[in-house]
Backbone as a printed PyTorch tensor [residue, N CA C, xyz], in Angstrom:
tensor([[[-10.3540, -29.4930,  -5.5090],
         [-10.0170, -29.4360,  -4.0960],
         [-10.0070, -27.9830,  -3.6420]],

        [[-10.5460, -27.7320,  -2.4620],
         [-10.6700, -26.3830,  -1.9390],
         [ -9.3930, -25.9480,  -1.2270]],

        [[ -9.1240, -24.6790,  -1.2680],
         [ -8.0080, -24.0900,  -0.5390],
         [ -8.2970, -24.2230,   0.9560]],

        [[ -7.2590, -24.4360,   1.7860],
         [ -7.4670, -24.6560,   3.2180],
         [ -6.7120, -23.6460,   4.0670]],

        [[ -7.1380, -23.5500,   5.3270],
         [ -6.4520, -22.7150,   6.3150],
         [ -4.9980, -23.1350,   6.4820]],

        [[ -4.7570, -24.4420,   6.5000],
         [ -3.3920, -24.9560,   6.6670],
         [ -2.5050, -24.4990,   5.5090]],

        [[ -3.0410, -24.5240,   4.2900],
         [ -2.2760, -24.0520,   3.1340],
         [ -1.9650, -22.5630,   3.2580]],

        [[ -2.9110, -21.7950,   3.7620],
         [ -2.6820, -20.3590,   3.9380],
         [ -1.5680, -20.1200,   4.9490]],

        [[ -1.5640, -20.8550,   6.0450],
         [ -0.5210, -20.6800,   7.0610],
         [  0.8640, -20.9290,   6.4670]],

        [[  1.0010, -21.9800,   5.6720],
         [  2.2840, -22.2920,   5.0380],
         [  2.6560, -21.1970,   4.0440]],

        [[  1.6960, -20.7890,   3.2540],
         [  1.9200, -19.7650,   2.2410],
         [  2.3520, -18.4390,   2.8730]],

        [[  1.6620, -18.0070,   3.9410],
         [  2.0200, -16.7420,   4.5850],
         [  3.3880, -16.8020,   5.2520]],

        [[  3.7680, -17.9600,   5.7700],
         [  5.0690, -18.1000,   6.4390],
         [  6.2310, -18.1400,   5.4490]],

        [[  5.9540, -18.4520,   4.2030],
         [  6.9970, -18.5750,   3.1820],
         [  7.6040, -17.2040,   2.8840]],

        [[  8.8720, -17.0490,   3.1820],
         [  9.5520, -15.7580,   2.9830],
         [ 10.1420, -15.6120,   1.5870]],

        [[  9.9100, -16.5810,   0.7030],
         [ 10.4300, -16.4560,  -0.6650],
         [  9.4680, -15.7000,  -1.5750]],

        [[  8.3130, -15.2920,  -1.0630],
         [  7.3440, -14.5710,  -1.9000],
         [  7.9160, -13.1930,  -2.2460]],

        [[  7.7910, -12.8440,  -3.5430],
         [  8.2940, -11.5330,  -3.9460],
         [  7.5230, -11.0130,  -5.1550]],

        [[  7.5730,  -9.7050,  -5.2710],
         [  7.0000,  -9.0010,  -6.4160],
         [  8.1420,  -8.2570,  -7.0760]],

        [[  8.2970,  -8.4550,  -8.3730],
         [  9.3860,  -7.8050,  -9.1100],
         [  8.8450,  -6.6020,  -9.8720]],

        [[  9.5870,  -5.5090,  -9.8100],
         [  9.2320,  -4.3300, -10.5990],
         [  8.3960,  -3.3220,  -9.8440]],

        [[  8.2890,  -2.1620, -10.4620],
         [  7.5270,  -1.0700,  -9.8650],
         [  6.0290,  -1.3180, -10.0130]],

        [[  5.2790,  -0.7540,  -9.0930],
         [  3.8180,  -0.8310,  -9.1290],
         [  3.2960,   0.5670,  -9.4100]],

        [[  2.4920,   0.6550, -10.4540],
         [  1.8860,   1.9230, -10.8530],
         [  0.3770,   1.7840, -10.7740]],

        [[ -0.2360,   2.7380, -10.1410],
         [ -1.6970,   2.7510, -10.0390],
         [ -2.2870,   3.1630, -11.3780]],

        [[ -3.3370,   2.4660, -11.7980],
         [ -4.0360,   2.7580, -13.0440],
         [ -5.4640,   3.1900, -12.7250]],

        [[ -6.0770,   3.9350, -13.6300],
         [ -7.4760,   4.3220, -13.4440],
         [ -8.3490,   3.0840, -13.4010]],

        [[ -9.3730,   3.1310, -12.5640],
         [-10.3480,   2.0490, -12.4640],
         [-11.0890,   1.9230, -13.7890]],

        [[-11.2010,   0.7130, -14.2990],
         [-11.8650,   0.5090, -15.5910],
         [-13.3490,   0.8580, -15.5500]],

        [[-13.9380,   0.9500, -14.3510],
         [-15.3530,   1.3240, -14.2350],
         [-15.5360,   2.8350, -14.1590]],

        [[-14.4480,   3.5740, -14.3610],
         [-14.4670,   5.0370, -14.3810],
         [-14.8610,   5.6550, -13.0410]],

        [[-14.6090,   4.9610, -11.9620],
         [-14.8320,   5.5340, -10.6400],
         [-13.6090,   6.3840, -10.2850]],

        [[-13.6510,   7.0980,  -9.1700],
         [-12.4640,   7.8700,  -8.7840],
         [-11.3370,   6.9850,  -8.2400]],

        [[-11.5660,   5.6870,  -8.1570],
         [-10.5550,   4.7720,  -7.6250],
         [ -9.4500,   4.5030,  -8.6410]],

        [[ -8.2900,   4.1660,  -8.1110],
         [ -7.1870,   3.6670,  -8.9250],
         [ -6.8720,   2.2690,  -8.4230]],

        [[ -6.2260,   1.4570,  -9.2820],
         [ -5.9850,   0.0660,  -8.9150],
         [ -4.7160,  -0.4550,  -9.5710]],

        [[ -4.2610,  -1.6160,  -9.0800],
         [ -3.1220,  -2.2880,  -9.6910],
         [ -3.2870,  -3.7870,  -9.4810]],

        [[ -2.5170,  -4.5230, -10.2430],
         [ -2.4230,  -5.9870, -10.0930],
         [ -0.9630,  -6.3480, -10.2900]],

        [[ -0.4250,  -7.1960,  -9.4040],
         [  0.9720,  -7.6230,  -9.5020],
         [  1.0770,  -9.1060,  -9.1720]],

        [[  1.8540,  -9.8130,  -9.9810],
         [  2.0860, -11.2360,  -9.7490],
         [  2.9990, -11.4150,  -8.5410]],

        [[  2.7250, -12.4460,  -7.7510],
         [  3.5720, -12.8040,  -6.6140],
         [  4.3220, -14.0800,  -6.9970]],

        [[  5.6370, -13.9930,  -7.0130],
         [  6.4640, -15.1600,  -7.3230],
         [  6.9710, -15.7690,  -6.0140]],

        [[  7.3010, -17.0660,  -6.0670],
         [  7.8570, -17.7380,  -4.8930],
         [  8.5900, -18.9900,  -5.3430]],

        [[  9.4580, -19.5050,  -4.4750],
         [ 10.1670, -20.7530,  -4.7810],
         [  9.1880, -21.9120,  -4.9330]],

        [[  8.0990, -21.8830,  -4.1620],
         [  7.1060, -22.9540,  -4.2230],
         [  6.2050, -22.8330,  -5.4530]],

        [[  6.2200, -21.6840,  -6.1110],
         [  5.4120, -21.5010,  -7.3130],
         [  3.9270, -21.3370,  -7.0520]],

        [[  3.5660, -20.7610,  -5.9040],
         [  2.1520, -20.5320,  -5.6170],
         [  1.5130, -19.7140,  -6.7440]],

        [[  0.3220, -20.0650,  -7.1650],
         [ -0.3570, -19.2860,  -8.2140],
         [ -1.0810, -18.0860,  -7.6000]],

        [[ -0.3310, -17.0120,  -7.3400],
         [ -0.8660, -15.8720,  -6.6060],
         [ -0.6360, -14.5550,  -7.3240]],

        [[ -1.5240, -13.6120,  -7.0590],
         [ -1.2820, -12.2210,  -7.4140],
         [ -1.9060, -11.3540,  -6.3300]],

        [[ -1.4880, -10.1050,  -6.2880],
         [ -2.0670,  -9.1460,  -5.3500],
         [ -2.7690,  -8.0740,  -6.1650]],

        [[ -3.9270,  -7.6780,  -5.6730],
         [ -4.6910,  -6.6180,  -6.3160],
         [ -4.8710,  -5.5000,  -5.2930]],

        [[ -4.6710,  -4.2740,  -5.7340],
         [ -4.8510,  -3.1230,  -4.8640],
         [ -5.8820,  -2.1770,  -5.4400]],

        [[ -6.5910,  -1.4970,  -4.5560],
         [ -7.5830,  -0.5030,  -4.9600],
         [ -7.5560,   0.6270,  -3.9390]],

        [[ -7.5300,   1.8640,  -4.4410],
         [ -7.5060,   3.0350,  -3.5770],
         [ -8.4840,   4.0650,  -4.1170]],

        [[ -9.3970,   4.5160,  -3.2630],
         [-10.3470,   5.5620,  -3.6390],
         [-10.0700,   6.7610,  -2.7420]],

        [[ -9.3950,   7.7840,  -3.2660],
         [ -9.0440,   8.9270,  -2.4250],
         [-10.2520,   9.7470,  -1.9690]],

        [[-11.3430,   9.7250,  -2.7330],
         [-12.5350,  10.4750,  -2.3110],
         [-13.2200,   9.7950,  -1.1300]],

        [[-13.3890,   8.4920,  -1.2050],
         [-14.0220,   7.7370,  -0.1200],
         [-13.0200,   7.3910,   0.9790]],

        [[-11.7380,   7.5930,   0.7060],
         [-10.6390,   7.2360,   1.6120],
         [-10.7110,   5.7570,   1.9980]],

        [[-10.8040,   4.9110,   0.9490],
         [-10.7840,   3.4590,   1.1430],
         [ -9.5850,   2.8780,   0.4150]],

        [[ -9.0380,   1.8160,   1.0020],
         [ -7.8550,   1.1540,   0.4590],
         [ -7.9890,  -0.3350,   0.7030]],

        [[ -7.6780,  -1.1350,  -0.3170],
         [ -7.6910,  -2.5930,  -0.1880],
         [ -6.4630,  -3.1710,  -0.8680]],

        [[ -5.8130,  -4.0970,  -0.1870],
         [ -4.7910,  -4.9440,  -0.7740],
         [ -5.2610,  -6.3750,  -0.5520]],

        [[ -5.3580,  -7.1580,  -1.6280],
         [ -5.8760,  -8.5210,  -1.5140],
         [ -4.9690,  -9.4980,  -2.2390]],

        [[ -4.6140, -10.5890,  -1.5550],
         [ -3.8710, -11.6750,  -2.1870],
         [ -4.9040, -12.6470,  -2.7400]],

        [[ -4.7750, -12.9060,  -4.0360],
         [ -5.7380, -13.7520,  -4.7470],
         [ -5.0320, -15.0190,  -5.2130]],

        [[ -5.6410, -16.1620,  -4.9400],
         [ -5.1550, -17.4520,  -5.4190],
         [ -5.7080, -17.6660,  -6.8250]],

        [[ -4.9990, -18.3910,  -7.6540],
         [ -5.4160, -18.6030,  -9.0520],
         [ -6.7980, -19.2210,  -9.1740]],

        [[ -7.2730, -19.8610,  -8.1240],
         [ -8.6260, -20.4130,  -8.1510],
         [ -9.6740, -19.3010,  -8.0130]],

        [[ -9.2140, -18.0450,  -8.1600],
         [-10.0670, -16.8530,  -8.0220],
         [-10.6280, -16.7010,  -6.6210]],

        [[ -9.8340, -17.1040,  -5.6640],
         [-10.2450, -16.9600,  -4.2770],
         [ -9.3780, -15.9040,  -3.5950]],

        [[-10.0570, -14.9580,  -2.9590],
         [ -9.3370, -13.9850,  -2.1370],
         [ -8.9980, -14.7060,  -0.8360]],

        [[ -7.7130, -14.9190,  -0.5820],
         [ -7.3270, -15.7110,   0.5840],
         [ -6.7970, -14.8600,   1.7300]],

        [[ -6.4490, -13.6110,   1.4280],
         [ -5.8980, -12.7390,   2.4700],
         [ -6.0740, -11.3090,   1.9980]],

        [[ -6.5840, -10.4270,   2.8450],
         [ -6.8170,  -9.0560,   2.3940],
         [ -6.8120,  -8.0860,   3.5590]],

        [[ -6.4800,  -6.8660,   3.2370],
         [ -6.5400,  -5.7500,   4.1710],
         [ -7.5130,  -4.7310,   3.5960]],

        [[ -8.4440,  -4.2830,   4.4140],
         [ -9.3800,  -3.2280,   4.0240],
         [ -9.2630,  -2.0820,   5.0140]],

        [[ -9.1500,  -0.8780,   4.4900],
         [ -9.1640,   0.3360,   5.3070],
         [-10.2600,   1.2520,   4.7880]],

        [[-11.0080,   1.8380,   5.7090],
         [-12.0230,   2.8110,   5.3310],
         [-13.4000,   2.2430,   5.0740]],

        [[-13.6100,   0.9620,   5.3390],
         [-14.9440,   0.3730,   5.1640],
         [-15.1980,  -0.6380,   6.2680]],

        [[-16.3750,  -0.5240,   6.8880],
         [-16.7550,  -1.4490,   7.9550],
         [-17.0350,  -2.8390,   7.3950]],

        [[-17.0020,  -3.8370,   8.2890],
         [-17.2920,  -5.2120,   7.8830],
         [-18.1310,  -5.8880,   8.9640]],

        [[-19.1100,  -6.6660,   8.5300],
         [-19.9730,  -7.4500,   9.4190],
         [-19.6300,  -8.9240,   9.2170]],

        [[-19.1210,  -9.5790,  10.2580],
         [-18.7190, -10.9810,  10.1740],
         [-19.9240, -11.9230,  10.1650]],

        [[-19.7430, -13.1390,   9.6630],
         [-20.8280, -14.1320,   9.6610],
         [-21.3150, -14.4820,  11.0680]],

        [[-20.4720, -14.2570,  12.0810],
         [-20.8570, -14.5440,  13.4650],
         [-21.5720, -13.3570,  14.1040]],

        [[-21.9430, -12.3690,  13.2810],
         [-22.6700, -11.1650,  13.7030],
         [-21.8330, -10.2070,  14.5510]],

        [[-20.5250, -10.2870,  14.4500],
         [-19.6770,  -9.2810,  15.0770],
         [-19.2870,  -8.2610,  14.0170]],

        [[-19.1660,  -7.0370,  14.4370],
         [-18.7490,  -5.9800,  13.5310],
         [-17.2880,  -5.6520,  13.7950]],

        [[-16.5510,  -5.4350,  12.7370],
         [-15.1850,  -4.9530,  12.8780],
         [-15.1440,  -3.5690,  12.2310]],

        [[-14.1980,  -2.7990,  12.6300],
         [-14.1540,  -1.4060,  12.1990],
         [-13.6560,  -1.2070,  10.7880]],

        [[-13.2760,   0.0260,  10.5340],
         [-12.8420,   0.4230,   9.2030],
         [-11.4480,  -0.0730,   8.8630]],

        [[-10.7310,  -0.6240,   9.8140],
         [ -9.4310,  -1.2550,   9.5570],
         [ -9.5790,  -2.7220,   9.9300]],

        [[ -9.5100,  -3.6000,   8.9110],
         [ -9.6500,  -5.0220,   9.2000],
         [ -8.9600,  -5.8620,   8.1280]],

        [[ -8.6460,  -7.0910,   8.5170],
         [ -8.0530,  -8.0630,   7.5940],
         [ -8.9560,  -9.2720,   7.4810]],

        [[ -8.9560,  -9.8160,   6.2800],
         [ -9.6480, -11.0720,   5.9960],
         [ -8.5740, -12.1470,   5.8530]],

        [[ -8.7890, -13.2790,   6.4680],
         [ -7.8580, -14.4000,   6.3940],
         [ -8.6940, -15.6490,   6.1240]],

        [[ -8.3510, -16.3840,   5.0780],
         [ -9.1140, -17.5700,   4.6730],
         [ -9.2600, -18.5360,   5.8400]],

        [[-10.4820, -18.9910,   6.0770],
         [-10.7280, -20.0360,   7.0730],
         [-11.5370, -21.1430,   6.4150]],

        [[-11.3840, -22.3470,   6.9310],
         [-12.1290, -23.4730,   6.3790],
         [-13.6380, -23.2730,   6.5620]],

        [[-14.0290, -22.6300,   7.6530],
         [-15.4510, -22.4670,   7.9520],
         [-16.0980, -21.3130,   7.1720]],

        [[-15.4370, -20.1560,   7.1610],
         [-16.0700, -18.9650,   6.5820],
         [-15.4230, -18.4670,   5.2930]],

        [[-14.4310, -19.2010,   4.7940],
         [-13.7100, -18.8030,   3.5880],
         [-13.0960, -17.4280,   3.8100]],

        [[-13.3990, -16.4130,   2.9890],
         [-12.7820, -15.0860,   3.1880],
         [-13.7420, -14.0890,   3.8470]],

        [[-14.8340, -14.5710,   4.4200],
         [-15.8710, -13.6820,   4.9410],
         [-15.6500, -13.2080,   6.3780]],

        [[-14.7340, -13.8210,   7.1090],
         [-14.4930, -13.4520,   8.5050],
         [-13.3200, -12.4820,   8.5660]],

        [[-13.4370, -11.4270,   9.3520],
         [-12.3830, -10.4190,   9.4380],
         [-12.0480, -10.1370,  10.9000]],

        [[-10.8600,  -9.5830,  11.0980],
         [-10.3990,  -9.2120,  12.4340],
         [ -9.6580,  -7.8880,  12.3370]],

        [[ -9.4880,  -7.2310,  13.4810],
         [ -8.7910,  -5.9500,  13.5290],
         [ -7.3070,  -6.2220,  13.7430]],

        [[ -6.4580,  -5.7960,  12.8000],
         [ -5.0150,  -6.0310,  12.9340],
         [ -4.3510,  -4.9200,  13.7530]],

        [[ -3.2670,  -5.2760,  14.4040],
         [ -2.5140,  -4.2510,  15.1340],
         [ -1.2130,  -3.8930,  14.4230]],

        [[ -0.9470,  -4.5320,  13.2820],
         [  0.3160,  -4.3080,  12.5730],
         [  0.2060,  -3.2640,  11.4660]],

        [[ -0.9770,  -2.7360,  11.2510],
         [ -1.1730,  -1.6850,  10.2440],
         [ -1.4110,  -0.3840,  11.0050]],

        [[ -0.4690,   0.5400,  10.8620],
         [ -0.5520,   1.7760,  11.6360],
         [ -0.8160,   3.0100,  10.7890]],

        [[ -0.6540,   2.8890,   9.4850],
         [ -0.8090,   4.0410,   8.5980],
         [ -2.2630,   4.1560,   8.1200]],

        [[ -2.7010,   5.3730,   7.7920],
         [ -4.0840,   5.5640,   7.3350],
         [ -4.2440,   5.2150,   5.8550]],

        [[ -5.4850,   5.0300,   5.4430],
         [ -5.8030,   4.7170,   4.0430],
         [ -5.3020,   5.7980,   3.0960]],

        [[ -5.1700,   7.0070,   3.5770],
         [ -4.7250,   8.1150,   2.7280],
         [ -3.2300,   8.0560,   2.4120]],

        [[ -2.5280,   7.0680,   2.9720],
         [ -1.1000,   6.8840,   2.7060],
         [ -0.8610,   5.4650,   2.1770]],

        [[ -1.3340,   5.1700,   0.9560],
         [ -1.2730,   3.7890,   0.4600],
         [  0.1350,   3.2190,   0.3290]],

        [[  1.1340,   4.0390,   0.0510],
         [  2.5000,   3.5240,  -0.0940],
         [  3.0250,   3.0250,   1.2550]],

        [[  2.7810,   3.7650,   2.3240],
         [  3.2130,   3.3320,   3.6570],
         [  2.4420,   2.0950,   4.1130]],

        [[  1.1480,   2.0550,   3.8220],
         [  0.3460,   0.8720,   4.1720],
         [  0.8520,  -0.3390,   3.4010]],

        [[  1.2090,  -0.1550,   2.1260],
         [  1.7390,  -1.2320,   1.2960],
         [  2.9770,  -1.8520,   1.9430]],

        [[  3.8770,  -1.0200,   2.4300],
         [  5.1000,  -1.5230,   3.0790],
         [  4.7580,  -2.3530,   4.3080]],

        [[  3.7980,  -1.8850,   5.1130],
         [  3.3840,  -2.6520,   6.2980],
         [  2.7230,  -3.9640,   5.8940]],

        [[  1.8760,  -3.9210,   4.8710],
         [  1.1940,  -5.1260,   4.3960],
         [  2.2110,  -6.1610,   3.9140]],

        [[  3.1780,  -5.7260,   3.1130],
         [  4.1960,  -6.6470,   2.5930],
         [  5.0310,  -7.2510,   3.7170]],

        [[  5.4090,  -6.4450,   4.6840],
         [  6.1930,  -6.9530,   5.8180],
         [  5.4230,  -8.0400,   6.5460]],

        [[  4.1680,  -7.7750,   6.8480],
         [  3.3600,  -8.7250,   7.6090],
         [  3.0750,  -9.9960,   6.8090]],

        [[  2.8960,  -9.8820,   5.4970],
         [  2.5730, -11.0400,   4.6660],
         [  3.8270, -11.7430,   4.1270]],

        [[  5.0020, -11.3080,   4.5630],
         [  6.2780, -11.8970,   4.1220],
         [  6.4610, -11.8280,   2.6120]],

        [[  6.1540, -10.6590,   2.0500],
         [  6.3550, -10.4290,   0.6190],
         [  7.4510,  -9.3840,   0.4700]],

        [[  8.4760,  -9.7050,  -0.2930],
         [  9.4670,  -8.6660,  -0.5980],
         [  9.0850,  -8.0460,  -1.9380]],

        [[  9.1900,  -6.7380,  -1.9910],
         [  8.8530,  -6.0260,  -3.2240],
         [ 10.1360,  -5.4460,  -3.7760]],

        [[ 10.6170,  -6.0210,  -4.8760],
         [ 11.8470,  -5.5750,  -5.5370],
         [ 11.4840,  -4.4840,  -6.5390]],

        [[ 11.0990,  -3.3550,  -6.0240],
         [ 10.6830,  -2.2300,  -6.8500],
         [ 10.0950,  -1.1630,  -5.9510]],

        [[  9.3910,  -0.2520,  -6.5670],
         [  8.8050,   0.8810,  -5.8550],
         [  7.3240,   0.9370,  -6.1730]],

        [[  6.5170,   1.2030,  -5.1560],
         [  5.1160,   1.5090,  -5.4150],
         [  5.0510,   3.0200,  -5.6320]],

        [[  4.5600,   3.4110,  -6.7970],
         [  4.4220,   4.8360,  -7.1080],
         [  3.2280,   5.4030,  -6.3390]],

        [[  3.3040,   6.6790,  -6.0050],
         [  2.1740,   7.3530,  -5.3730],
         [  1.0220,   7.4260,  -6.3750]],

        [[ -0.2150,   7.2450,  -5.9130],
         [ -1.3540,   7.4230,  -6.8250],
         [ -1.3970,   8.8590,  -7.3380]],

        [[ -1.8470,   8.9960,  -8.5750],
         [ -1.9950,  10.3370,  -9.1450],
         [ -3.0810,  11.0950,  -8.4000]],

        [[ -2.8940,  12.3950,  -8.2320],
         [ -3.9630,  13.1970,  -7.6100],
         [ -5.2160,  13.1880,  -8.4880]],

        [[ -6.3590,  13.3190,  -7.8700],
         [ -7.6320,  13.3510,  -8.6020],
         [ -7.7380,  14.6980,  -9.3150]],

        [[ -8.0950,  14.6230, -10.5770],
         [ -8.3260,  15.8490, -11.3560],
         [ -9.7330,  16.3540, -11.0600]],

        [[ -9.8860,  17.6410, -10.8640],
         [-11.2330,  18.1610, -10.6230],
         [-12.1370,  17.8550, -11.8280]],

        [[-13.3450,  17.4920, -11.5480],
         [-14.2960,  17.1400, -12.6140],
         [-14.8400,  18.3890, -13.2830]],

        [[-15.0570,  18.2810, -14.5740],
         [-15.6930,  19.3730, -15.3010],
         [-17.1890,  19.3830, -15.0440]],

        [[-17.7190,  18.2490, -14.5850],
         [-19.1520,  18.1150, -14.3260],
         [-19.3790,  18.0260, -12.8360]],

        [[-19.4780,  19.1730, -12.1920],
         [-19.6510,  19.1870, -10.7360],
         [-21.1070,  19.2150, -10.3870]]])
C-alpha cells in the first residue's frame, strides 16, 4: 500500500514526534565537502520515520528530509538549490517538498516559515522542527569548519 497525502497530514499534525539526543554532523561518505546526519523520529503512534540532513558549506546548500521506512521522502526542506515542478513551474532556492498522491515528493512550494539562510543550519533546524511538530530533546552541533585542501 502506498503512502498517502491524508497520512502525511495526520503525521505532520502529531505533536508527539521527537528526536532524542544530540545531532552531530558527520563527513559525507562520498568524500564531498558536505556533512550529513541521520536521526530516528519517535512518536506515540510509532511512525517508522527518520530525518536525514545534508549541508554543503561550499555550495551553500542545506536539506532536511523526513523519510518513511518505505524509503520514501515524504517531507523535505531544500535551501540553495532550484527546483522544477512536474507542472513546469519553477520554485526558488528555498522550497519544501510535501508528499502528494499525484506527484509523490516531486512537487515543491516556497515556504514562508523558514527565515534563516542555508549557512546557518542550526537555526534552520529549529525552524524546520517547529513547523513539522518535532521536538528535539538534545542539541544540534554546529558543522565542523571545512579544512583547506592540500590539493588546490
